FIGU-92911 format. One record per residue (C-alpha): residue number from 1; z, y, x. Coordinates in pm, 1 decimal. Example, Ala and Ser with C-alpha at 12.3 -4.5 7.8 and 13.67 -1.06 7.14 Angstrom:
<rs>
<r i="1" z="780.0" y="-450.0" x="1230.0"/>
<r i="2" z="714.0" y="-106.0" x="1367.0"/>
</rs>
This chain:
<rs>
<r i="1" z="10779.9" y="11233.1" x="-2462.9"/>
<r i="2" z="10605.6" y="11397.8" x="-2756.9"/>
<r i="3" z="10589.1" y="11737.7" x="-2921.5"/>
<r i="4" z="10603.6" y="11713.1" x="-3300.3"/>
<r i="5" z="10274.9" y="11809.3" x="-3466.6"/>
<r i="6" z="10383.7" y="11762.3" x="-3828.4"/>
<r i="7" z="10666.3" y="11625.6" x="-4037.9"/>
<r i="8" z="10558.2" y="11413.7" x="-4334.7"/>
<r i="9" z="10734.1" y="11158.6" x="-4561.2"/>
<r i="10" z="10720.5" y="10799.2" x="-4438.2"/>
<r i="11" z="10598.8" y="10514.3" x="-4659.0"/>
<r i="12" z="10733.7" y="10239.3" x="-4428.4"/>
<r i="13" z="11028.3" y="10017.2" x="-4513.1"/>
<r i="14" z="11298.0" y="10111.7" x="-4261.7"/>
<r i="15" z="11635.6" y="9935.8" x="-4218.3"/>
<r i="16" z="11952.5" y="10115.3" x="-4101.2"/>
<r i="17" z="12041.1" y="10063.2" x="-3734.4"/>
<r i="18" z="12373.0" y="9902.8" x="-3648.9"/>
<r i="19" z="12655.2" y="10138.7" x="-3552.0"/>
<r i="20" z="12727.9" y="9940.4" x="-3236.2"/>
<r i="21" z="12370.7" y="10010.8" x="-3121.6"/>
<r i="22" z="12405.0" y="10387.5" x="-3168.6"/>
<r i="23" z="12264.2" y="10622.9" x="-2906.2"/>
<r i="24" z="12363.9" y="10965.1" x="-2779.5"/>
<r i="25" z="12134.4" y="11265.4" x="-2805.6"/>
<r i="26" z="12109.0" y="11550.8" x="-2557.5"/>
<r i="27" z="11936.0" y="11879.8" x="-2638.2"/>
<r i="28" z="11805.0" y="12171.2" x="-2436.8"/>
<r i="29" z="11640.3" y="12498.4" x="-2548.4"/>
<r i="30" z="11319.8" y="12561.4" x="-2351.4"/>
<r i="31" z="11023.0" y="12800.2" x="-2366.1"/>
<r i="32" z="10655.0" y="12705.9" x="-2362.4"/>
<r i="33" z="10519.8" y="12921.6" x="-2077.8"/>
<r i="34" z="10164.3" y="12916.4" x="-2217.8"/>
<r i="35" z="10246.3" y="13107.1" x="-2539.1"/>
<r i="36" z="10617.4" y="13192.4" x="-2527.3"/>
<r i="37" z="10708.0" y="12953.9" x="-2811.1"/>
<r i="38" z="11075.8" y="12855.0" x="-2812.8"/>
<r i="39" z="11131.6" y="12478.7" x="-2835.4"/>
<r i="40" z="11430.0" y="12249.3" x="-2874.2"/>
<r i="41" z="11396.6" y="11942.3" x="-2651.9"/>
<r i="42" z="11584.6" y="11634.1" x="-2776.8"/>
<r i="43" z="11642.9" y="11320.5" x="-2566.2"/>
<r i="44" z="11810.8" y="11005.5" x="-2695.6"/>
<r i="45" z="11993.0" y="10773.9" x="-2454.0"/>
<r i="46" z="12040.9" y="10404.4" x="-2518.6"/>
<r i="47" z="12369.8" y="10227.7" x="-2572.5"/>
<r i="48" z="12543.2" y="10010.9" x="-2313.5"/>
<r i="49" z="12351.3" y="9713.4" x="-2449.3"/>
<r i="50" z="12029.1" y="9844.9" x="-2290.9"/>
<r i="51" z="11949.5" y="9643.6" x="-1976.9"/>
<r i="52" z="11704.8" y="9882.4" x="-1817.7"/>
<r i="53" z="11781.3" y="10215.0" x="-1650.5"/>
<r i="54" z="11743.9" y="10506.0" x="-1712.5"/>
<r i="55" z="11888.1" y="10481.8" x="-2057.3"/>
<r i="56" z="11655.9" y="10744.3" x="-2213.4"/>
<r i="57" z="11454.4" y="10584.5" x="-2493.6"/>
<r i="58" z="11280.8" y="10877.8" x="-2666.8"/>
<r i="59" z="11220.0" y="11250.6" x="-2623.5"/>
<r i="60" z="11095.4" y="11502.8" x="-2879.5"/>
<r i="61" z="11025.3" y="11876.1" x="-2882.7"/>
<r i="62" z="11046.6" y="12072.3" x="-3208.5"/>
<r i="63" z="10944.7" y="12428.3" x="-3303.2"/>
<r i="64" z="11114.2" y="12670.8" x="-3540.2"/>
<r i="65" z="10882.8" y="12552.2" x="-3818.8"/>
<r i="66" z="10964.5" y="12185.8" x="-3747.8"/>
<r i="67" z="11334.5" y="12272.5" x="-3761.7"/>
<r i="68" z="11291.6" y="12447.4" x="-4097.1"/>
<r i="69" z="11108.8" y="12145.6" x="-4238.6"/>
<r i="70" z="11379.9" y="11911.0" x="-4111.0"/>
<r i="71" z="11649.6" y="12129.5" x="-4265.6"/>
<r i="72" z="11472.5" y="12107.4" x="-4599.7"/>
<r i="73" z="11473.3" y="11728.6" x="-4572.2"/>
<r i="74" z="11839.8" y="11714.1" x="-4462.6"/>
<r i="75" z="11961.3" y="11956.6" x="-4728.4"/>
<r i="76" z="11790.4" y="11750.0" x="-4997.5"/>
<r i="77" z="11917.7" y="11418.9" x="-4861.2"/>
<r i="78" z="12281.1" y="11527.3" x="-4808.4"/>
<r i="79" z="12312.5" y="11780.7" x="-5088.4"/>
<r i="80" z="12389.7" y="12105.4" x="-4905.9"/>
<r i="81" z="12216.9" y="12442.6" x="-4943.3"/>
<r i="82" z="12079.7" y="12658.0" x="-4664.1"/>
<r i="83" z="11843.7" y="12950.1" x="-4599.1"/>
<r i="84" z="11625.1" y="12937.7" x="-4289.5"/>
<r i="85" z="11565.7" y="13218.5" x="-4043.4"/>
<r i="86" z="11195.0" y="13181.3" x="-4124.2"/>
<r i="87" z="11261.9" y="13231.1" x="-4494.4"/>
<r i="88" z="11474.6" y="13538.5" x="-4425.3"/>
<r i="89" z="11207.2" y="13697.9" x="-4208.3"/>
<r i="90" z="10939.0" y="13628.8" x="-4469.1"/>
<r i="91" z="11154.1" y="13764.9" x="-4750.8"/>
<r i="92" z="11195.3" y="14088.4" x="-4559.9"/>
<r i="93" z="10819.2" y="14111.2" x="-4500.7"/>
<r i="94" z="10598.5" y="14053.1" x="-4203.4"/>
<r i="95" z="10622.1" y="14274.5" x="-3897.4"/>
<r i="96" z="10241.8" y="14272.7" x="-3879.8"/>
<r i="97" z="10056.3" y="14570.8" x="-4025.0"/>
<r i="98" z="9694.9" y="14610.4" x="-4126.5"/>
<r i="99" z="9501.0" y="14843.1" x="-3892.8"/>
<r i="100" z="9336.5" y="15151.6" x="-4043.1"/>
<r i="101" z="8961.2" y="15180.8" x="-4082.0"/>
<r i="102" z="8770.8" y="15333.0" x="-3791.3"/>
<r i="103" z="8458.1" y="15546.0" x="-3776.4"/>
<r i="104" z="8286.0" y="15288.2" x="-3554.8"/>
<r i="105" z="8350.4" y="15003.8" x="-3797.6"/>
<r i="106" z="8235.7" y="15209.0" x="-4096.4"/>
<r i="107" z="7918.3" y="15311.7" x="-3914.9"/>
<r i="108" z="7839.3" y="14952.0" x="-3815.2"/>
<r i="109" z="7871.4" y="14844.7" x="-4180.9"/>
<r i="110" z="7674.5" y="15145.9" x="-4317.3"/>
<r i="111" z="7963.4" y="15246.4" x="-4543.4"/>
<r i="112" z="8189.2" y="15552.5" x="-4544.6"/>
<r i="113" z="8519.9" y="15541.9" x="-4362.4"/>
<r i="114" z="8691.6" y="15655.1" x="-4685.1"/>
<r i="115" z="8556.4" y="15357.5" x="-4880.1"/>
<r i="116" z="8656.1" y="15115.5" x="-4603.5"/>
<r i="117" z="9005.3" y="15264.8" x="-4582.2"/>
<r i="118" z="9044.7" y="15221.1" x="-4957.6"/>
<r i="119" z="8974.2" y="14848.8" x="-4919.2"/>
<r i="120" z="9240.8" y="14820.7" x="-4649.2"/>
<r i="121" z="9489.4" y="15017.8" x="-4860.4"/>
<r i="122" z="9426.8" y="14777.9" x="-5149.2"/>
<r i="123" z="9507.8" y="14486.4" x="-4917.8"/>
<r i="124" z="9827.8" y="14656.0" x="-4808.3"/>
<r i="125" z="9935.7" y="14683.9" x="-5168.9"/>
<r i="126" z="9821.1" y="14331.8" x="-5261.5"/>
<r i="127" z="9683.8" y="14106.6" x="-4983.3"/>
<r i="128" z="9413.9" y="13950.0" x="-5204.5"/>
<r i="129" z="9078.5" y="14117.8" x="-5267.8"/>
<r i="130" z="8741.0" y="14008.1" x="-5407.2"/>
<r i="131" z="8403.7" y="14172.0" x="-5342.0"/>
<r i="132" z="8179.7" y="14111.9" x="-5642.9"/>
<r i="133" z="7827.1" y="14207.5" x="-5737.1"/>
<r i="134" z="7463.0" y="14090.2" x="-5751.0"/>
<r i="135" z="7300.5" y="13893.7" x="-5465.3"/>
<r i="136" z="7203.7" y="14077.6" x="-5149.5"/>
<r i="137" z="7473.7" y="14344.7" x="-5164.2"/>
<r i="138" z="7648.3" y="14238.8" x="-4842.2"/>
<r i="139" z="7962.7" y="14085.4" x="-4991.3"/>
<r i="140" z="8007.3" y="13806.8" x="-4736.6"/>
<r i="141" z="7893.7" y="14023.9" x="-4446.1"/>
<r i="142" z="8151.3" y="14291.3" x="-4532.5"/>
<r i="143" z="8427.1" y="14034.4" x="-4585.2"/>
<r i="144" z="8362.4" y="13878.9" x="-4243.3"/>
<r i="145" z="8352.9" y="14217.4" x="-4071.3"/>
<r i="146" z="8676.9" y="14333.2" x="-4233.8"/>
<r i="147" z="8843.4" y="14000.9" x="-4148.6"/>
<r i="148" z="8740.4" y="14045.7" x="-3785.6"/>
<r i="149" z="8886.5" y="14397.5" x="-3792.0"/>
<r i="150" z="9218.1" y="14277.5" x="-3936.5"/>
<r i="151" z="9261.7" y="13954.6" x="-3740.4"/>
<r i="152" z="9184.3" y="13793.9" x="-3409.0"/>
<r i="153" z="8876.2" y="13568.1" x="-3425.7"/>
<r i="154" z="9088.7" y="13253.5" x="-3400.3"/>
<r i="155" z="9301.1" y="13374.9" x="-3693.7"/>
<r i="156" z="9010.1" y="13378.8" x="-3941.7"/>
<r i="157" z="8905.5" y="13081.5" x="-4153.9"/>
<r i="158" z="8609.8" y="13062.7" x="-4393.6"/>
<r i="159" z="8569.3" y="12824.5" x="-4686.3"/>
<r i="160" z="8310.8" y="12815.7" x="-4964.4"/>
<r i="161" z="8404.0" y="12701.0" x="-5311.8"/>
<r i="162" z="8176.0" y="12475.6" x="-5518.6"/>
<r i="163" z="8215.9" y="12274.7" x="-5841.1"/>
<r i="164" z="8356.5" y="11963.6" x="-5668.8"/>
<r i="165" z="8602.2" y="12154.5" x="-5444.8"/>
<r i="166" z="8966.7" y="12067.3" x="-5520.8"/>
<r i="167" z="9330.0" y="12142.6" x="-5440.1"/>
<r i="168" z="9325.1" y="11849.4" x="-5199.4"/>
<r i="169" z="9036.4" y="12009.4" x="-5007.7"/>
<r i="170" z="9187.1" y="12358.2" x="-5011.7"/>
<r i="171" z="9558.0" y="12301.3" x="-4953.7"/>
<r i="172" z="9665.7" y="11940.7" x="-4898.9"/>
<r i="173" z="9606.9" y="11591.8" x="-5028.0"/>
<r i="174" z="9614.6" y="11226.1" x="-4930.8"/>
<r i="175" z="9316.0" y="11097.5" x="-4736.5"/>
<r i="176" z="9237.3" y="10738.9" x="-4633.0"/>
<r i="177" z="9261.3" y="10655.6" x="-4264.2"/>
<r i="178" z="9225.3" y="10328.9" x="-4073.0"/>
<r i="179" z="9498.0" y="10223.1" x="-3832.9"/>
<r i="180" z="9445.3" y="10069.3" x="-3489.7"/>
<r i="181" z="9495.8" y="9728.1" x="-3648.6"/>
<r i="182" z="9217.7" y="9805.6" x="-3897.2"/>
<r i="183" z="9445.2" y="9846.2" x="-4199.6"/>
<r i="184" z="9371.8" y="10116.0" x="-4455.9"/>
<r i="185" z="9645.3" y="10373.7" x="-4514.8"/>
<r i="186" z="9675.7" y="10712.0" x="-4684.7"/>
<r i="187" z="9811.5" y="11015.1" x="-4501.6"/>
<r i="188" z="9875.4" y="11368.4" x="-4620.1"/>
<r i="189" z="9586.7" y="11582.4" x="-4494.4"/>
<r i="190" z="9633.6" y="11959.1" x="-4452.8"/>
<r i="191" z="9358.7" y="12188.8" x="-4581.8"/>
<r i="192" z="9251.7" y="12531.3" x="-4451.4"/>
<r i="193" z="9509.2" y="12736.5" x="-4645.1"/>
<r i="194" z="9795.3" y="12507.5" x="-4542.0"/>
<r i="195" z="9692.8" y="12522.5" x="-4175.4"/>
<r i="196" z="9643.7" y="12900.0" x="-4183.6"/>
<r i="197" z="9985.4" y="12950.9" x="-4344.4"/>
<r i="198" z="10147.4" y="12735.5" x="-4076.2"/>
<r i="199" z="9991.9" y="12942.4" x="-3797.6"/>
<r i="200" z="10085.8" y="13267.2" x="-3974.5"/>
<r i="201" z="10446.6" y="13156.5" x="-4009.7"/>
<r i="202" z="10466.2" y="13083.6" x="-3637.4"/>
<r i="203" z="10317.0" y="13425.7" x="-3549.7"/>
<r i="204" z="10455.7" y="13681.3" x="-3797.1"/>
<r i="205" z="10334.4" y="13974.9" x="-3586.4"/>
<r i="206" z="9967.1" y="13878.2" x="-3637.1"/>
<r i="207" z="9739.2" y="13897.6" x="-3941.8"/>
<r i="208" z="9564.5" y="13579.7" x="-4059.4"/>
<r i="209" z="9264.7" y="13607.7" x="-4292.6"/>
<r i="210" z="9112.7" y="13345.7" x="-4520.3"/>
<r i="211" z="8762.8" y="13419.5" x="-4655.7"/>
<r i="212" z="8673.6" y="13234.6" x="-4976.4"/>
<r i="213" z="8298.2" y="13265.0" x="-5023.8"/>
<r i="214" z="8155.8" y="13214.7" x="-5375.3"/>
<r i="215" z="8508.0" y="13198.5" x="-5515.6"/>
<r i="216" z="8388.3" y="13187.2" x="-5877.8"/>
<r i="217" z="8180.9" y="12871.4" x="-5825.5"/>
<r i="218" z="8493.9" y="12654.7" x="-5810.1"/>
<r i="219" z="8745.1" y="12553.1" x="-6075.1"/>
<r i="220" z="9012.5" y="12799.4" x="-5967.3"/>
<r i="221" z="9295.3" y="12654.8" x="-6174.6"/>
<r i="222" z="9222.4" y="12313.1" x="-6021.1"/>
<r i="223" z="9187.5" y="12445.4" x="-5666.3"/>
<r i="224" z="9489.9" y="12677.7" x="-5652.9"/>
<r i="225" z="9726.6" y="12477.6" x="-5873.0"/>
<r i="226" z="10085.2" y="12597.3" x="-5829.2"/>
<r i="227" z="9967.0" y="12834.3" x="-5553.2"/>
<r i="228" z="9868.1" y="13081.5" x="-5829.6"/>
<r i="229" z="10235.9" y="13172.5" x="-5842.9"/>
<r i="230" z="10261.7" y="13247.7" x="-5471.7"/>
<r i="231" z="9965.1" y="13485.7" x="-5477.4"/>
<r i="232" z="10180.4" y="13721.4" x="-5682.0"/>
<r i="233" z="10525.4" y="13636.7" x="-5547.0"/>
<r i="234" z="10497.1" y="13610.5" x="-5170.4"/>
<r i="235" z="10875.4" y="13630.7" x="-5118.0"/>
<r i="236" z="10950.0" y="13318.3" x="-5321.8"/>
<r i="237" z="10913.8" y="12944.2" x="-5259.8"/>
<r i="238" z="10787.7" y="12668.5" x="-5487.3"/>
<r i="239" z="10777.8" y="12289.6" x="-5486.3"/>
<r i="240" z="10443.7" y="12148.7" x="-5380.0"/>
<r i="241" z="10234.8" y="11893.5" x="-5566.9"/>
<r i="242" z="10264.4" y="11629.6" x="-5291.0"/>
<r i="243" z="10602.9" y="11728.6" x="-5149.0"/>
<r i="244" z="10803.7" y="11487.0" x="-5366.5"/>
<r i="245" z="11052.3" y="11777.8" x="-5384.0"/>
<r i="246" z="11140.3" y="11722.5" x="-5018.8"/>
<r i="247" z="11023.8" y="12066.4" x="-4909.7"/>
<r i="248" z="10930.4" y="12398.8" x="-5062.2"/>
<r i="249" z="10647.4" y="12626.8" x="-4956.5"/>
<r i="250" z="10617.1" y="13002.9" x="-4921.5"/>
<r i="251" z="10289.6" y="13187.8" x="-4858.8"/>
<r i="252" z="10353.0" y="13415.1" x="-4557.5"/>
<r i="253" z="10319.7" y="13789.4" x="-4600.1"/>
<r i="254" z="10078.5" y="13811.3" x="-4307.8"/>
<r i="255" z="9809.8" y="13598.9" x="-4478.5"/>
<r i="256" z="9522.0" y="13800.8" x="-4628.6"/>
<r i="257" z="9271.6" y="13642.7" x="-4868.2"/>
<r i="258" z="8922.0" y="13792.2" x="-4907.4"/>
<r i="259" z="8690.8" y="13649.6" x="-5171.1"/>
<r i="260" z="8326.4" y="13705.5" x="-5263.9"/>
<r i="261" z="8173.8" y="13656.3" x="-5607.3"/>
<r i="262" z="7808.9" y="13658.2" x="-5712.0"/>
<r i="263" z="7798.9" y="13805.0" x="-6063.4"/>
<r i="264" z="7440.7" y="13689.4" x="-6118.2"/>
<r i="265" z="7567.8" y="13332.1" x="-6078.4"/>
<r i="266" z="7859.4" y="13364.8" x="-6317.0"/>
<r i="267" z="8006.8" y="13663.5" x="-6500.7"/>
<r i="268" z="8337.0" y="13809.2" x="-6382.1"/>
<r i="269" z="8460.3" y="13768.4" x="-6739.8"/>
<r i="270" z="8478.3" y="13392.2" x="-6679.9"/>
<r i="271" z="8764.1" y="13435.0" x="-6432.3"/>
<r i="272" z="9093.1" y="13377.6" x="-6613.0"/>
<r i="273" z="9337.2" y="13664.5" x="-6652.5"/>
<r i="274" z="9585.6" y="13505.0" x="-6410.4"/>
<r i="275" z="9334.7" y="13522.7" x="-6125.5"/>
<r i="276" z="9212.4" y="13871.6" x="-6211.3"/>
<r i="277" z="9572.3" y="13995.6" x="-6212.7"/>
<r i="278" z="9639.7" y="13859.3" x="-5864.5"/>
<r i="279" z="9333.0" y="14004.9" x="-5689.8"/>
<r i="280" z="9194.3" y="14353.4" x="-5647.4"/>
<r i="281" z="8822.6" y="14367.8" x="-5732.2"/>
<r i="282" z="8577.2" y="14589.9" x="-5545.5"/>
<r i="283" z="8225.0" y="14626.1" x="-5685.6"/>
<r i="284" z="7920.5" y="14616.2" x="-5457.4"/>
<r i="285" z="7618.2" y="14715.3" x="-5665.6"/>
<r i="286" z="7270.9" y="14839.4" x="-5566.7"/>
<r i="287" z="7306.3" y="15139.4" x="-5800.0"/>
<r i="288" z="7644.5" y="15253.0" x="-5666.7"/>
<r i="289" z="7793.3" y="15354.4" x="-5333.4"/>
<r i="290" z="7846.3" y="15230.2" x="-5074.6"/>
<r i="291" z="7565.0" y="14980.1" x="-5140.4"/>
<r i="292" z="7317.0" y="15235.9" x="-5275.0"/>
<r i="293" z="7270.1" y="15413.8" x="-4940.9"/>
<r i="294" z="7309.1" y="15112.7" x="-4706.5"/>
<r i="295" z="6939.1" y="15045.4" x="-4662.9"/>
<r i="296" z="6854.4" y="15409.7" x="-4588.6"/>
<r i="297" z="7131.9" y="15430.2" x="-4330.2"/>
<r i="298" z="7006.1" y="15110.2" x="-4169.7"/>
<r i="299" z="6646.0" y="15237.4" x="-4164.1"/>
<r i="300" z="6762.5" y="15564.2" x="-4005.7"/>
<r i="301" z="6940.6" y="15370.4" x="-3731.1"/>
<r i="302" z="6625.3" y="15166.0" x="-3672.7"/>
<r i="303" z="6412.7" y="15482.7" x="-3663.1"/>
<r i="304" z="6203.8" y="15357.4" x="-3957.7"/>
<r i="305" z="6048.0" y="15521.1" x="-4262.6"/>
<r i="306" z="6241.1" y="15512.9" x="-4589.7"/>
<r i="307" z="5962.6" y="15341.9" x="-4783.4"/>
<r i="308" z="6147.1" y="15006.5" x="-4823.3"/>
<r i="309" z="6446.7" y="15188.8" x="-4971.1"/>
<r i="310" z="6221.2" y="15391.5" x="-5203.4"/>
<r i="311" z="6039.2" y="15074.3" x="-5314.9"/>
<r i="312" z="6373.9" y="14905.7" x="-5383.2"/>
<r i="313" z="6486.8" y="15203.0" x="-5595.4"/>
<r i="314" z="6170.1" y="15180.7" x="-5807.3"/>
<r i="315" z="6208.8" y="14803.6" x="-5845.4"/>
<r i="316" z="6572.1" y="14827.6" x="-5958.6"/>
<r i="317" z="6484.3" y="15098.9" x="-6210.7"/>
<r i="318" z="6255.4" y="14842.3" x="-6376.9"/>
<r i="319" z="6524.3" y="14571.4" x="-6401.4"/>
<r i="320" z="6730.8" y="14622.6" x="-6715.2"/>
<r i="321" z="7006.4" y="14369.9" x="-6645.1"/>
<r i="322" z="7248.3" y="14525.1" x="-6393.8"/>
<r i="323" z="7359.5" y="14184.6" x="-6265.9"/>
<r i="324" z="7005.1" y="14098.2" x="-6151.8"/>
<r i="325" z="6923.0" y="14416.8" x="-5964.1"/>
<r i="326" z="6819.2" y="14349.4" x="-5605.1"/>
<r i="327" z="7054.7" y="14425.1" x="-5316.8"/>
<r i="328" z="6953.9" y="14595.9" x="-4990.3"/>
<r i="329" z="7027.1" y="14307.3" x="-4754.4"/>
<r i="330" z="6694.2" y="14144.0" x="-4842.1"/>
<r i="331" z="6527.6" y="14426.0" x="-4644.8"/>
<r i="332" z="6786.6" y="14487.4" x="-4374.0"/>
<r i="333" z="6603.9" y="14264.8" x="-4126.6"/>
<r i="334" z="6368.2" y="14360.9" x="-3848.1"/>
<r i="335" z="6092.9" y="14142.2" x="-3993.4"/>
<r i="336" z="6076.5" y="14343.9" x="-4316.0"/>
<r i="337" z="6010.1" y="14675.3" x="-4142.8"/>
<r i="338" z="5639.9" y="14590.8" x="-4108.8"/>
<r i="339" z="5387.2" y="14576.8" x="-4393.1"/>
<r i="340" z="5323.1" y="14207.0" x="-4338.6"/>
<r i="341" z="5694.7" y="14130.0" x="-4319.7"/>
<r i="342" z="5760.6" y="14327.4" x="-4635.3"/>
<r i="343" z="5488.0" y="14135.4" x="-4818.5"/>
<r i="344" z="5633.9" y="13800.5" x="-4708.7"/>
<r i="345" z="5989.8" y="13894.7" x="-4809.8"/>
<r i="346" z="5861.9" y="14013.6" x="-5146.4"/>
<r i="347" z="5669.2" y="13693.5" x="-5210.7"/>
<r i="348" z="5934.0" y="13448.7" x="-5089.3"/>
<r i="349" z="6262.0" y="13618.2" x="-5189.5"/>
<r i="350" z="6219.7" y="13894.9" x="-5447.9"/>
<r i="351" z="5966.0" y="13740.2" x="-5686.6"/>
<r i="352" z="6144.9" y="13399.5" x="-5701.0"/>
<r i="353" z="6469.9" y="13574.7" x="-5794.5"/>
<r i="354" z="6295.1" y="13769.3" x="-6068.6"/>
<r i="355" z="6122.2" y="13453.9" x="-6194.0"/>
<r i="356" z="6463.8" y="13297.1" x="-6238.9"/>
<r i="357" z="6587.3" y="13607.2" x="-6421.8"/>
<r i="358" z="6292.5" y="13602.6" x="-6664.0"/>
<r i="359" z="6278.6" y="13223.6" x="-6696.2"/>
<r i="360" z="6167.2" y="13125.6" x="-7046.9"/>
<r i="361" z="6053.4" y="13477.4" x="-7139.8"/>
<r i="362" z="5683.7" y="13452.0" x="-7243.3"/>
<r i="363" z="5651.0" y="13830.6" x="-7268.1"/>
<r i="364" z="5693.4" y="13893.5" x="-6895.8"/>
<r i="365" z="5445.2" y="13801.0" x="-6623.3"/>
<r i="366" z="5670.5" y="13841.4" x="-6320.0"/>
<r i="367" z="5389.8" y="13843.3" x="-6060.5"/>
<r i="368" z="5199.9" y="14106.8" x="-6254.9"/>
<r i="369" z="5488.1" y="14331.0" x="-6355.9"/>
<r i="370" z="5673.4" y="14324.1" x="-6022.5"/>
<r i="371" z="5379.4" y="14299.3" x="-5782.4"/>
<r i="372" z="5453.5" y="14490.5" x="-5462.2"/>
<r i="373" z="5132.3" y="14691.6" x="-5490.9"/>
<r i="374" z="5221.8" y="14786.1" x="-5849.7"/>
<r i="375" z="5564.2" y="14905.9" x="-5729.2"/>
<r i="376" z="5402.2" y="15109.4" x="-5452.8"/>
<r i="377" z="5167.2" y="15269.9" x="-5704.9"/>
<r i="378" z="5463.0" y="15371.1" x="-5917.2"/>
<r i="379" z="5630.6" y="15513.8" x="-5608.4"/>
<r i="380" z="5317.6" y="15715.0" x="-5522.1"/>
<r i="381" z="5306.0" y="15853.3" x="-5877.5"/>
<r i="382" z="5672.0" y="15956.3" x="-5853.1"/>
<r i="383" z="5615.2" y="16132.8" x="-5522.6"/>
<r i="384" z="5308.5" y="16313.9" x="-5660.0"/>
<r i="385" z="5499.3" y="16424.3" x="-5967.7"/>
<r i="386" z="5785.0" y="16545.3" x="-5750.2"/>
<r i="387" z="5550.8" y="16753.5" x="-5529.4"/>
<r i="388" z="5382.7" y="16915.2" x="-5830.8"/>
<r i="389" z="5708.1" y="17050.2" x="-5968.0"/>
</rs>
């Protein structure tokens, strides 16, 4: 007896069975006691030609999703039309709802509850959102925390895009496998989005969140393919690249996609208009809230002096390019609250980033211009000037 894990096209050469060898099939509707999933149990019984007893030769258990996939195959093979219960429920919208922001969550992220609620409202309107900004502004940290707020831990998946990432990695594609006999074969492998969508379809009362870190480092047109369409039209189905028109796919309403984008790595302008239209974009920048006050709020919670935040403000005022200003997360670590720790972080994180920014510029000596002691002297001058007013 086996429970069906997946239904995929077969590449084997199969001959029709003889009518005189036909079998009967008995079914029974059962419930999986572990999770409440309804199953249809099918048992086939051999013909009179079978010598052994009992006559049962095979048993299978299928879920609602398996049944929908089989109906797609049957409708294509025999030329009839149908609309599944799953499709109807998705067209009407998911019964799951995004939870509101809470004061505790906002406080733990050092942002205002109003700002956090705005992010959730954007996801309610369009369940795709990208946090973008310079390095160190907490984009990935915030995305992970919001995902944890929206979804159960097991309902969150994280992927990171890179130049060689493809549709086959992200959604589905054929991968080589070796059989027991040692022969090489290719099977359709499901990627993180495909697997997440399958789970979401089986549990429409839960929210599933996919985090795409560094989303702008991949070739988005190559990675998303025909899925671009579904990001905007969640209530419609499309043929898949590897489906051979046997099945269609719909992106469930209860799937949320959170992306992060480092604007110092690549400008937001390089994202095509199709992608920008399908996502909401929320800026995280050291000069703007909520990022601007994050470090001070963190230092207050730690019972520390505000000097690191003041030093960071002076440093960013000296950096002309907004995309290379330094984010607060570089200093939101216990090790940087001491003078020695601050010196190490400055030497190993801040100065290398600024060297990259000024690479090839002979007019700027990074270690001289941005030396920590020079920044502290500027800060002291500012404080003195402020007291004399």
